[in-house]
C-alpha positions, 0 to 999 in steps of 0.5 A: 825783300817782301814785307807784310802789310794789313788791309783795312776795309774803307767803309767799316774800318775792320782789318780783314786781310794780311798780305805781302808786297815788294816795297821797291816795285810798289812804293804806293799804298795798295788798294784792292777789292776784297770781300768784307765779312762784316758788311757781307759784300765786296768793298775797297781795302787799303793798305794800313801804315 
């Protein structure tokens, strides 16, 4: 079963994206490179708890 997660920008702290993941196959927090509209550049976004 997939769960919804929110992705937060590591540099500015804004919550920019909502996605889903399978917790059985990916139990760790997800880190992806995404565009941050507040900073106008690609930054690392991490899953929030």
